[in-house]
N, C-alpha and C positions, 0 to 999 in steps of 0.2 A: 327274223324280219320284225320291225316295229309294227304296232297295230294300224290297222287302215282305218280313216275317219270318214263317215258319211258327210254331207254337205251340212247338215244341220249341227252335228258336233264340232266340224271344222269351224263354222261361223262362231259357235258358242265359245269354243276353246279360245280364239282370238278376242271375244269379248270379255272373257275371264281374264286373260292377261292385261287388259286395259281397264279392269275395274279397280275400285280402290284396293281390293284384296290383292290383285296382281301387282299393281303398282306402276306398269309400263305405259308410256305414250305411244302413240303411232309412230311418231317419228323415230323413236328408239327401235321398235320393231322393224321399221323399213330400213333403217341403217344396218341392223343385224343381218337382215334377210338378204340385202344386196351385197354385203361383203361375203356371205356364204355362197350367193350365185357366182361372184367372181371367182372365189377359191375354187369352186367346182369346175369352172370353166378352164382356169390354169392347170388344175390336177388332171382333167381329162386331155387337155391339148395344151402341154407345157412348154412347147417351143415356141416362144414369141416371135422369133424370126420367121419360121415357117407358117405360123398360124397368127399373124400379127393383126391383120384386118379383121374386125369383128363388127358385124351389123347387128345393133340392138334394137329390136322393135319393141315399142312401149305403146302400151293401151292408156286411156285417160284416167284408169284408177289405181288402186295400191299395187297392182301388179306392174303397172308402169312405172310407179315410184320406185319400185325394186329395182327394176331395169336401169333407171337414171342413177341410182347409187351404184349399181354394179358397173356400169360404164365408167363411172369416176375412179372406181377402185381398179379396174382393168387398166385405165391410163396410167395409174401409178405402178402397175405390175409391169408395164412395158408393152402393152398392147396398143392398137391403133383403132379404138371404137368410133363408130358413126351412129348417131342417133336417127331412128326413124319414129317420129313422134307427130303424126298427123292430126291427132285430136288430143289436145292437152288439157291435162285436169285442171279444173277451177281453184282448187285449194291454193292458198298463199304459199304452202309448204312445197307443193310441185314446183311452184316458180322458182323457189330458191335451190331445189335441187338442180333443175335445168339451168339456172345461172351458175352454179358450182361447175357444171360441165362445160359451159360455155368459157368459163375463166381459164379452163385447161385448153381451149382451142379445140374441143371436140367438134366435129362438123355435125350439123342438124338438118334433116330432111324433114320439113315441116307440112303443112297443109297447103292446099291450093291446086291448081289445074296441073301443074306440072309435078306434083308430088309423085304420082304413080309410076311416071317414066323415069323419075331420079331414084325411086326405089328399085325398080327393076335394073336400072344400070348399075347401082351399088350392090345389088344382090349377084350381079355377074362378077364383080370385082372382088367381093369379099371372100376371106378364107373360112369365116365361122359365122354362124347366126344365133343369137340369144333371143328366144321367144318369150317376151314379157307382156303380151297383150290382153289376155285374158285370165282371171283368176278363179276360185273355186265358188264365187258368187254367180259367174256366168250361166246364163240359161238361154235356151232358144237357137236361133241360127244367127251367125256373124252377118252385120250389116256393114254397108260402106262407112269408112274407106277400108275396113279390115277384112271384108270378104275376099276382094282381090288378093290381098296380101297372103292369106292362108291358102288361098289356091296356088299362089306362086310358090309358098314354101312346100306344098305336096309335090310340086314338079321339080324343085331344084335338087341337085345332087350335092349341095354344099352341106356340111354337118351342122346339125341344130341342136342347141341345148335349150330345153323348155324350162321355165320357172314354175314350180310347184304342180301345175297340171297342163299338159299341151293344150294350147288355145283352141277353144271350139269342142274340146271333148266334153262330155257329160261327166260331171264330177263323180257320179256314182257308177256309171254303165260304161264309162270310156268312149271307145269309138268302134263298137263290134261290127259296124258294117264297112269299115275302112274308108268313111268319107273323106276324112281329114288327115293331115300329115302325122307322121309319127316321128318323133325326134330320136336322134342318136343317143343324147344323154338327157337325163331328167334330174333335176334337183328339187325334191320335195322339202316343203318348209314346215316346221313343227313335227308333221307326221305326214306319212303317205295318204292320199286320198283314194278312196274305194274304187274309183274308176281307172286306176294305174296298177291294179293287181296283175294284170295280164302283161304288162310292160317288160319287155325282154332286153332292152338296151342296158347302158350304164346308168346306174341309179345311186343317187347321193341324197343324203339327209341332211339339213341344216337347222338346228332346233337345240343348240347347246345352252340356251339361255333359260329354258323353262323349268321352273322351280318344282320340287318334288311334289308338292300338294296337287298340282295340276297334272303332272305325270301321273300320279295314282288315281286321280278322278277319271281320267280318259284311258287308263291302263295301256299307257304308250309304249312300254318296254323299249326305252331308247338303247341304241347301239353303243358300243364304246367309242369315244372320241379321243383321238392320239394327240399328245404334246399339247399345243396351244390351238390346234386347228378348229375351225368353226364347222365342219363337216365330217361326214363319216361315209364311207363307200357301202352301201348296203345292197349293191348287186348280188343277186341271188347266190351266184357262184364264189362270191368273195366278201359277204357281209362282214364288216368290220375293217375291210382293208383300207388303206389311205396311202 
């Protein structure tokens, strides 16, 4: 298994990638992350006829940006994504990502008094859920409008794929009391976070873009990636499988 990162190192690794030495921009990393998330969902649920409808739940930060990118790629993969995006990011880049989704005719559930009811209705109809609400910078308790969403995800029997860390989990401690939902599939980005060490579901890693210097600095021990894929299956019983 690759190394697990604590919150501080996860944040610093991202900063290193976007430094002059790393050379990446946020937009590049988000595009790579979103593509990895879409590939992980397709690999875990490959039948786009049986698993056609995907409810992509996006938060206002970078995690939500990953979800927007993933939704676009899923549309091109043959899925029918719907966005739940009740609190939109203010960065102009997020607006462009949303516009790209709208250009494909992807439905959006936005903010407003009827958003909660629309979300609950869509959750009943969907085949799969992608959780891209909170990332590794999240701390504390989820607040409106996402507290109700996270509670609904705990109750649903629909398969859930979480991006990087299940939303509302502590980045380093996980969810030891079982207060929040546990996804069926997890796609860790760059490296797994310490809070998911006990995760027992299907586990993917997306981080094929990390240069050797950063890999060595954080002792990441990346798995083998096969062919041109951006993801590797690091589920404990099948590490490296794709």
